[in-house]
C-alpha positions in Angstrom: -0.2 0.2 -0.1 2.7 2.2 0.8 4.8 1.6 -2.1 1.7 2.1 -4.0 1.0 5.5 -2.4 4.5 6.3 -3.2 4.6 5.7 -7.1 1.6 7.5 -7.0 3.0 11.1 -5.3 6.4 10.4 -7.3 3.9 10.1 -10.6 1.7 13.4 -9.6 5.4 15.1 -8.6 6.9 14.4 -12.1 3.7 15.0 -14.0 3.2 18.1 -12.3 7.3 19.3 -13.0 6.5 17.9 -16.8 3.3 20.3 -17.0 5.2 23.4 -15.8 8.0 22.5 -17.9 5.9 22.0 -20.5 3.7 25.1 -20.5 6.8 27.4 -20.9 6.7 26.1 -24.8 3.4 26.5 -24.6 2.6 29.1 -27.9 1.3 32.0 -27.8 -0.9 33.5 -31.1 0.2 37.1 -31.4 -2.2 37.4 -34.6 -5.0 36.8 -32.8 -4.3 38.5 -29.8 -3.9 41.7 -32.2 -7.0 41.0 -34.2 -9.1 40.4 -30.2 -7.8 44.0 -28.6 -8.3 45.5 -32.7 -12.1 44.8 -31.9 -12.2 45.7 -28.7 -15.3 48.3 -28.1 -14.8 51.2 -25.6 -18.0 51.4 -23.6 -20.4 54.4 -24.2 -20.6 57.6 -21.6 -22.7 60.8 -21.5 -21.2 63.7 -21.9 -20.2 67.1 -19.8 -20.2 70.4 -20.3 -16.2 72.1 -20.2 -15.0 73.2 -16.9 -12.7 75.0 -15.9 -9.0 74.7 -15.9 -7.3 73.1 -13.2 -4.3 74.1 -10.9 -1.5 71.6 -11.3 0.2 70.5 -8.7 3.4 68.7 -7.9 3.8 65.6 -6.0 7.1 65.5 -4.1 8.7 62.3 -1.7 11.4 62.0 0.1 13.4 61.7 -2.7 14.4 64.7 -4.6 15.7 63.2 -7.3 12.9 61.7 -9.4 9.5 63.6 -9.0 5.7 63.3 -10.3 4.1 65.9 -11.3 0.5 66.1 -12.4 0.0 67.2 -15.9 -3.9 66.0 -16.2 -6.2 63.7 -16.3 -8.5 61.5 -19.5 -11.7 60.6 -18.3 -10.7 56.7 -19.0 -7.8 54.8 -20.2 -8.6 54.3 -23.4 -6.3 57.5 -24.6 -3.0 55.0 -23.6 -3.5 51.6 -25.3 -1.5 52.3 -27.9 2.4 52.5 -27.7 3.2 54.6 -30.9 0.9 57.4 -30.3 3.3 59.8 -29.3 2.1 62.1 -26.6 4.9 63.6 -25.3 7.1 65.9 -27.1 9.9 68.4 -26.1 11.1 71.4 -28.4 14.3 72.7 -27.6 14.1 76.1 -29.9 11.2 77.3 -27.2 12.4 75.1 -24.4 8.6 73.1 -24.0 7.5 70.1 -22.5 4.0 68.9 -24.7 1.7 66.3 -23.3 -1.2 65.0 -25.1 -4.3 63.4 -24.1 -8.1 62.8 -23.9 -9.7 65.6 -21.5 -11.8 64.3 -18.9 -14.7 66.3 -17.8 -16.0 63.9 -14.8 -15.1 64.7 -11.4 -13.1 61.8 -9.0 -12.1 62.6 -6.0 -8.9 65.0 -6.4 -8.3 64.6 -9.8 -8.6 67.7 -11.8 -10.7 67.8 -14.8 -9.8 69.8 -18.3 -12.3 69.5 -21.1 -14.5 66.4 -21.6 -13.6 63.0 -23.1 -14.5 63.8 -26.6 -11.7 66.5 -26.8 -8.0 66.5 -26.6 -5.8 68.4 -24.3 -2.5 69.3 -24.3 -0.7 70.1 -21.3 2.8 72.0 -21.5 5.5 73.3 -19.6 8.4 75.9 -19.7 10.0 75.1 -16.7 11.8 72.0 -17.3 8.8 70.3 -16.4 7.8 71.7 -13.0 4.5 73.0 -13.3 2.2 72.4 -16.7 -0.7 74.6 -17.8 -3.5 73.0 -19.7 -5.8 73.7 -22.5 -8.3 72.7 -25.0 -6.0 71.5 -28.5 -9.2 70.3 -30.3 -13.2 71.3 -29.8 -15.8 70.4 -32.4 -19.2 70.1 -31.5 -20.3 66.1 -32.1 -17.0 65.0 -32.4 -15.9 62.1 -30.6 -12.1 62.5 -30.8 -9.7 59.5 -29.4 -6.3 57.9 -29.3 -4.6 61.5 -29.5 -1.0 62.1 -30.9 0.7 65.3 -30.3 3.9 67.3 -31.3 5.1 70.6 -31.0 5.8 72.6 -34.3 7.7 75.6 -34.2 8.1 78.2 -37.2 11.5 78.8 -38.8 13.3 81.3 -37.0 11.2 81.6 -34.2 12.0 81.3 -30.7 8.7 82.1 -28.5 6.5 79.1 -27.4 3.7 81.8 -27.6 4.1 82.0 -31.4 4.4 78.3 -31.5 2.1 75.9 -32.0 0.2 72.5 -30.6 -0.2 69.9 -33.3 -2.6 66.9 -32.5 -4.3 64.0 -34.6 -6.2 61.0 -34.0 -8.9 58.8 -35.2 -13.0 60.3 -34.2 -15.6 58.4 -33.6 -19.0 58.0 -33.7 -21.1 54.9 -34.8 -17.8 54.3 -36.8 -14.3 55.2 -37.2 -15.5 57.5 -40.1 -12.7 60.6 -40.0 -9.4 61.8 -38.8 -9.2 65.2 -37.0 -5.9 67.6 -37.6 -5.9 70.0 -35.6 -3.3 73.0 -34.6 -3.3 75.9 -32.0 -1.1 78.4 -31.2 0.4 78.5 -27.6 -1.3 81.9 -27.4 -4.4 80.6 -28.1 -4.8 82.0 -31.8 -5.0 80.4 -34.5 -6.9 77.3 -33.7 -7.7 75.0 -37.1 -9.0 72.1 -37.0 -9.8 69.5 -40.4 -11.7 66.2 -40.1 -10.8 64.2 -43.9 -13.2 61.3 -43.7 -11.6 58.1 -43.5 -11.3 55.1 -46.6 -13.5 52.3 -46.6 -11.1 50.7 -43.6 -12.0 53.5 -41.3 -8.1 53.2 -40.4 -7.2 54.8 -37.1 -4.5 57.6 -37.7 -2.3 58.2 -34.5 1.2 56.6 -34.9 4.9 57.7 -35.2 3.5 61.4 -35.0 6.9 63.8 -36.0 7.3 67.4 -36.9 10.2 69.0 -38.6 12.2 72.2 -39.3 11.4 72.2 -42.6 8.0 73.0 -42.2 6.3 69.9 -42.5 4.5 67.3 -39.6 4.2 63.5 -40.4 2.2 60.7 -38.9 0.9 57.0 -40.4 -1.3 54.5 -39.8 -1.9 51.1 -41.5 -5.3 50.6 -43.9 -6.7 46.7 -43.0 -9.6 44.7 -44.3 -12.0 43.2 -41.6 -11.3 39.5 -43.2 -7.2 40.3 -43.1 -6.4 39.6 -46.5 -5.7 43.1 -47.4 -3.6 46.3 -45.5 -2.0 49.4 -46.7 -0.1 51.6 -45.0 -0.6 55.0 -45.4 1.9 58.4 -44.1 -0.7 61.9 -43.9 2.0 65.0 -44.5 1.3 68.3 -43.6 3.3 71.6 -45.1 2.9 74.6 -42.6 0.7 77.7 -44.7 2.1 80.7 -43.3 -0.6 82.6 -44.7 -3.6 80.5 -43.2 -1.2 79.7 -39.9 -2.5 76.4 -40.7 -1.2 72.9 -42.0 -2.0 71.7 -45.4 -2.7 67.9 -45.6 -1.8 65.7 -48.5 -1.9 61.5 -48.4 0.1 58.6 -49.3 0.0 55.1 -49.6 2.6 52.5 -49.3 2.3 48.8 -50.4 3.6 46.6 -47.7 4.6 43.1 -48.8 3.4 41.2 -46.5 3.1 37.4 -46.3 0.1 35.4 -47.5 -0.2 32.7 -45.0 -2.1 29.4 -46.0 -5.7 30.6 -44.9 -5.3 33.9 -47.5 -4.9 36.1 -44.3 -2.0 38.5 -43.8 0.9 37.6 -41.5 0.7 41.6 -40.3 0.5 43.2 -37.2 -2.8 44.5 -38.5 -3.3 48.2 -37.4 0.1 48.8 -36.1 2.4 51.9 -37.9 5.6 53.7 -36.4 7.6 56.3 -38.1 10.7 58.3 -37.7 12.5 61.7 -38.9 15.6 63.6 -38.9 15.3 67.1 -37.6 15.7 68.6 -40.7 12.8 66.7 -42.1 15.5 65.9 -45.2 15.0 61.9 -44.7 12.0 59.8 -42.8 11.2 56.1 -42.3 7.8 54.2 -41.7 7.7 51.0 -40.4 5.3 48.3 -40.4 5.5 45.2 -38.6 5.1 41.6 -39.8 6.1 38.4 -41.9 8.3 39.7 -45.0 7.2 38.2 -48.4 10.5 38.8 -49.7 12.6 37.0 -47.3 12.8 33.3 -48.6 13.9 31.4 -45.2 13.7 32.7 -40.9 10.3 34.3 -41.9 9.3 36.3 -38.8 7.3 39.1 -37.7 9.7 41.8 -38.3 10.2 45.2 -39.7 9.4 46.5 -43.3 10.5 49.6 -43.6 10.4 52.4 -46.1 12.7 55.5 -46.5 11.7 59.0 -47.7 13.8 62.3 -49.1 11.2 64.3 -50.2 9.2 65.0 -47.1 7.0 61.6 -47.3 5.9 62.7 -50.6 7.4 59.7 -52.1 8.7 56.5 -50.3 10.7 53.7 -51.4 11.4 50.3 -49.6 14.5 49.3 -47.9 16.3 46.0 -48.9 15.1 43.2 -47.1 17.5 42.3 -44.3 17.4 38.8 -41.9 17.9 40.2 -38.6 18.4 36.4 -37.4 21.7 36.4 -38.5 23.3 37.7 -35.7 24.8 35.8 -33.3 24.2 38.0 -30.5 20.7 37.1 -30.7 21.0 33.9 -29.7 24.5 33.8 -27.4 23.5 32.9 -24.0 19.8 32.4 -24.6 18.8 35.8 -25.4 16.0 34.5 -27.4 14.6 30.9 -27.5 15.4 29.0 -30.7 12.6 27.4 -32.6 10.9 24.6 -31.1 12.1 22.4 -34.4 15.5 23.3 -34.3 17.5 24.0 -31.6 20.4 25.3 -33.4 17.8 27.9 -35.7 16.7 31.2 -33.7 14.1 33.7 -35.4 13.9 36.8 -33.6 9.6 37.9 -33.6 9.8 41.5 -33.1 7.4 41.6 -30.0 7.5 45.6 -30.0 9.5 48.5 -31.8 10.2 52.0 -31.7 12.7 54.2 -34.6 14.9 57.4 -34.0 16.8 58.9 -36.6 20.3 60.1 -35.6 22.2 63.9 -36.3 23.7 61.6 -39.7 20.3 60.5 -41.2 20.4 56.9 -40.2 18.4 54.6 -38.4 17.9 53.3 -35.0 15.4 51.0 -34.0 14.4 49.6 -30.5 13.1 46.1 -30.3 12.4 43.7 -27.5 12.2 40.1 -29.5 11.6 37.2 -28.5 11.8 33.9 -30.5 9.3 32.9 -32.9 7.7 29.5 -32.1 7.9 28.3 -35.3 9.0 28.6 -38.8 5.7 26.6 -40.5 3.7 28.7 -42.9 0.7 28.7 -40.6 2.2 29.1 -37.3 4.2 32.3 -38.0 2.6 35.0 -35.7 3.6 32.8 -32.5 6.0 33.0 -29.9 6.6 31.3 -26.4 4.3 31.6 -23.3 6.8 31.7 -21.2 9.6 33.9 -22.7 10.2 37.7 -21.7 12.5 38.2 -25.0 15.4 40.4 -24.7 15.9 44.0 -26.0 18.0 45.2 -28.8 19.4 48.0 -30.8 18.8 47.5 -34.7 20.4 50.3 -36.5 21.4 50.6 -40.0 24.5 52.8 -40.6 25.8 54.1 -43.5 23.9 51.6 -45.7 24.7 48.6 -43.6 22.9 46.4 -40.1 24.1 46.4 -36.6 22.8 44.8 -33.4 23.2 46.1 -30.0 22.3 43.8 -27.0 20.6 45.9 -24.9 18.8 44.0 -21.7 16.6 41.1 -20.5 13.6 41.9 -19.2 13.0 40.8 -15.3 9.5 40.2 -16.4 7.2 39.5 -19.7 3.8 41.6 -20.5 1.0 41.9 -18.8 -1.8 39.7 -20.4 -5.7 40.2 -20.4 -5.8 37.2 -17.9 -3.3 38.6 -15.2 -4.6 42.5 -15.5 -5.8 43.6 -12.7 -6.9 46.5 -14.7 -10.4 46.4 -15.5 -14.4 47.4 -16.4 -17.4 47.3 -18.6 -14.8 46.4 -22.0 -12.7 43.9 -19.6 -9.8 43.7 -18.7 -6.5 45.9 -20.4 -3.0 44.5 -20.6 -0.1 46.4 -21.0 3.5 45.4 -22.5 6.7 46.9 -21.9 5.8 50.0 -23.4 9.4 49.9 -25.2 9.9 53.6 -26.6 13.1 56.2 -28.6 14.6 59.1 -27.7 17.9 60.8 -29.4 19.4 64.1 -28.4 18.0 67.0 -30.4 21.4 67.0 -32.1 21.0 63.6 -32.9 24.2 62.2 -31.4 22.8 60.1 -28.8 19.8 57.7 -29.1 18.0 56.7 -25.9 15.6 53.0 -25.4 12.9 53.6 -22.3 10.9 50.7 -21.1 9.1 49.4 -17.8 9.8 46.7 -16.0 9.3 45.1 -12.9 11.4 43.9 -9.7 8.7 41.4 -9.4 10.7 39.1 -6.4 11.0 42.9 -4.8 7.0 43.2 -4.9 6.4 39.1 -3.7 4.8 38.3 -7.0 4.4 34.6 -8.2 5.4 34.9 -11.6 7.4 37.0 -13.9 4.8 39.8 -14.9 5.1 43.7 -15.3 2.6 44.3 -12.9 4.5 47.0 -10.7 6.1 48.6 -13.4 9.8 51.1 -13.2 11.1 52.8 -16.0 14.2 51.8 -17.5 17.0 53.7 -19.5 19.7 52.8 -21.8 21.4 55.0 -23.9 24.5 55.0 -26.4 26.8 57.6 -28.3 26.5 57.4 -31.4 29.5 59.2 -32.8 31.6 57.4 -30.1 29.6 54.1 -29.6 30.0 54.0 -26.2 26.7 52.9 -24.1 25.2 53.2 -20.8 24.1 49.9 -18.4 20.7 50.1 -18.2 19.3 52.3 -15.7 16.2 51.6 -13.3 15.0 55.4 -12.9 12.1 55.1 -10.5 13.5 52.5 -8.1 13.1 53.4 -4.6 11.9 56.8 -6.2 8.5 58.1 -6.9 6.8 56.3 -9.4 7.8 52.8 -8.4 5.9 50.0 -9.1 3.5 53.1 -11.1 4.7 53.4 -14.1 1.5 51.2 -15.7 1.3 53.1 -19.4 4.3 55.5 -20.4 4.9 57.9 -23.1 8.3 59.2 -24.0 8.7 62.5 -26.3 10.8 60.9 -29.1 13.5 64.0 -28.1 15.6 64.3 -25.0 16.5 67.3 -23.1 20.6 68.3 -23.1 22.2 70.7 -20.8 26.2 70.4 -20.7 25.8 66.6 -21.0 22.8 65.5 -18.6 20.4 64.0 -20.8 16.7 64.7 -19.1 14.1 62.2 -21.1 10.8 63.8 -21.0 8.4 61.0 -20.1 5.1 60.7 -18.8 3.6 58.0 -16.7 0.1 56.5 -16.0 -0.7 55.1 -12.8 -3.8 52.7 -12.8 -4.1 52.8 -9.4 -5.5 56.3 -9.6 -8.4 55.1 -11.8 -9.3 52.5 -8.9 -8.1 49.9 -10.9 -11.5 50.6 -13.3 -10.6 51.4 -16.9 -13.6 53.1 -17.3 -12.9 55.7 -14.4 -10.7 58.7 -15.4 -6.7 58.0 -15.1 -3.8 60.3 -14.1 -1.0 61.2 -16.1 2.7 62.4 -14.6 4.9 64.1 -16.0 8.5 62.2 -14.4 11.2 64.8 -13.8 14.3 63.8 -13.3 14.5 60.6 -15.8 18.7 61.8 -16.0 21.5 60.2 -18.2 24.8 62.1 -17.3 27.9 62.2 -20.1 29.9 60.0 -17.4 27.3 57.0 -17.6 28.8 56.5 -21.4 31.6 54.2 -20.2 31.0 50.7 -21.8 33.0 50.0 -25.2 32.6 46.8 -28.2 28.6 46.0 -27.8 27.9 46.9 -31.1 28.2 43.8 -33.7 27.7 43.5 -37.5 25.8 40.8 -39.0 28.0 37.3 -39.5 27.1 35.1 -42.6 30.2 32.5 -40.8 27.6 29.4 -39.0 28.3 26.0 -38.8 26.1 23.3 -37.9 27.0 20.8 -34.6 25.7 17.6 -33.7 26.9 15.6 -30.5 26.7 11.3 -30.3 25.1 9.8 -28.3 21.8 12.4 -28.0 20.2 11.7 -25.5 23.1 10.3 -22.9 24.4 9.9 -19.6 28.1 10.7 -18.4 30.0 11.8 -21.7 29.1 12.7 -25.2 31.2 13.2 -28.0 31.2 16.3 -30.8 33.5 15.9 -34.0 35.3 18.7 -35.3 37.0 20.0 -38.4 39.3 22.9 -38.1 41.0 24.6 -41.4 43.0 26.6 -39.2 44.0 26.9 -35.8 41.5 28.4 -33.4 40.5 29.1 -29.6 37.6 25.9 -29.0 35.2 25.9 -26.0 31.7 24.3 -24.8 29.1 27.0 -23.0 26.0 24.7 -21.8 22.8 26.3 -20.4 19.9 25.3 -19.3 16.2 25.7 -20.2 15.9 28.9 -18.8 19.5 30.4 -19.9 21.7 29.5 -16.6 25.4 28.6 -17.5 26.0 25.5 -16.0 29.0 24.5 -17.3 32.0 26.0 -19.3 34.7 23.9 -20.8 37.7 25.7 -22.2 39.5 23.4 -25.2 42.2 26.1 -25.7 43.6 26.3 -29.1 43.5 23.8 -31.4 45.2 23.4 -34.9 43.8 22.0 -38.5 42.5 19.3 -39.0 39.8 16.9 -37.0 39.2 16.2 -33.7 37.0 14.9 -31.2 35.6 16.8 -28.1 34.3 14.6 -24.9 31.8 16.8 -22.8 31.7 15.0 -19.5 28.1 15.8 -18.5 28.6 13.6 -14.9 28.1 17.1 -12.6 24.8 17.7 -14.0 21.4 16.4 -13.2 19.3 14.7 -15.7 17.3 17.1 -17.9 17.3 19.2 -21.7 20.1 21.5 -22.1 21.1 23.4 -24.8 25.1 23.6 -25.3 26.8 26.7 -27.8 30.1 25.5 -29.1 32.4 28.2 -30.2 35.7 27.6 -32.8 37.1 31.5 -33.3 34.3 33.1 -34.0 32.1 30.9 -35.1 29.4 29.5 -32.9 26.8 27.0 -33.2 24.1 25.7 -30.5 22.4 22.9 -30.4 20.2 20.7 -27.6 21.2 17.9 -25.7 19.3 15.5 -23.5 21.0 14.0 -20.6 18.6 11.1 -19.5 
C-alpha cells in the first residue's frame, strides 16, 4: 500500500513538473491577440459641459531626484492603449515640453478636470517640467476625438513658445471610425484649426509615429486593413505649414507593404500597427510596418518592413530585405529562444519596436525580440508563452545593419488574463511600453521601457505588474553606451509606470540628458478602465555624460554559421562532438539550462588544423534538457543535448 501510494506521489510530482515545464513552450498566437485587441469596443458614456482649467500640483517625496508632476487626467484609460502614439514632445528651440491626452469632464476625488472625454487636451511646461498649464487643443461640437498624438511645431526662426503651435491628430468616432482629426493651435490661444478628412472604406485609425520637423512639416502614420485580414495598406499623412493661413495643408500617401500571405489567405501582419521617425530637418524619414516579409526565403518572422523618404514624405522607397536572425548575439547566452523544431535556429519575432533617426540621418530601431515558436507557414504569428525576450538596438548606419544587445527584461507583458485593470469592456493588458528617443542634435539615442522587479514585490510569476522606468543610451559618434538604468527604483513612480509615453527628442544641457516622459498610474482610477486616470510628468529621468562608459557592444552580422551535433544524444556520462578546423583556433563549449542559466563552461584551448573529437563530461549535471554553444574562433553553433 505504501509502495503504491509513493509511486502515485512520484508520478504526480513528475507529471506536475512536466506540465509546468511544458507550459513554458506553449505557443502564444500574437496575431490572434492583436486582432482581438483591435476589435475592442469602448463603453459609451454621457458627455458633460466643459469645466474650468485646473491648477497643477507637484507631488514630492523624500527623494528629490525623481518627482511626479501631475499634468492632467483623462476620462478613462482609452487614451493610453497604443504605445506608438506620440503623447510627449520636447522642442529645444522654445524649451517647452508638451503632453497630449483626452480630456476629462468627470470629477473623481482630487483629480482635476479639463475639457470633456470627447476632446483632446495638451499640457505644457516651460520650466523643465516643474509646472504644467492645460488647454483644449481640439474641440468640435458632436465630434468624439480619441487616441491622440501630439507634437510641438515651431515655425522657422521662432524662439518664443507663445508663437509655437500644438499639432494633434487621431481618429474620430461616432458610430464608426469615420474621420481623422488633424488639429493645430498656437500656444497663445490663437489660430485654431481643426480639419476632419474622411477615412477610407477601411476606417483606419491614424495615430502613430507623429513627428515635427524644422522644414515646416509634420507627419503621422497608420495602416489600413480589411476586416477579413486579407488586405493591409500603409498610409502616411504629411502636413505642410501654410504661412498665410497659419494652419497645415495635408496630403496622404499610400504605401504598399509586401506582407506574407498565410495558407488561409490572410496576411501575416501586425494589423493596424505602424510607426515612423524623421530627422530633425525633415530631410529623411522612415516608416515601419511589422509582419512577415514576403521577400524572405527563410527565417520568416514578424519583423520590420521599412520604407524611406527623402522628399518630405511625398514618396516612399522600400528598403532592402534583411534577415535579422544572422546576428549571433541574438542567440548567445540564450537571449532569445530557438524554434521548437530546431535548437540551432533562433528567429527574432519583433514583439515591440520604436525608431529614431540620428544626426547623420541613420535609422535606429529599439526592439523587444522573442524567439519565434515555429517556421511553419501557418505558425508565423506564434511566440513562447513564458519567454520574456530581450531588448536590442538595430541600427542601419551607412547602409549596413548592426545589432546591440541592451537588456533581458525580468518580466513579461501583462496579458488580459493576468491584468487587475478591468471595466465594462473587460480586462486591459499592457506591454513593456518600449520607446525610443534621441538628443536634439542626434548624437545620442535612447531606449526607454518598463520592467518589474517581481521578486521585490513578492509576485509568484514574472509579470510586469509593478513597472519601473528603465533607460539605456548610446553615443552614435563614440559608440559608447550606458548600462540599463532603473530610473524609479526607490523613488517616485516606483511600481506605478503602467502606461508610459516618451518624447522622441530628449533634453540636453551640458552633458545632462533629461528624458521627457509621462507615466499613467492605473491605481488613480481604482483599477477601473472606465474611470478617470491621472497622467504624471516624471521629472528627473536623467542620463549623464559620465554614464557612457561601455564599449564594444555593437556587432555586425555574421554569415559564417556552422552546424554541430553530439553523439550519443540522449546520453548519460559523456558525449562526443566531431569538429574539423581549417586553421588553428580557440575552442570552447558553454552549456545552459532551459532557463538560460550557464551550468558549464569548458575551454579546450587552441586546437590546430585538422579533425578533432571533443568529449564533454556531464557527470555533474542532473538529467534534463540543456543547450550547448560550441565556439570555434569567431564561429558559433548551438544545439540541444538531453541527459538521461
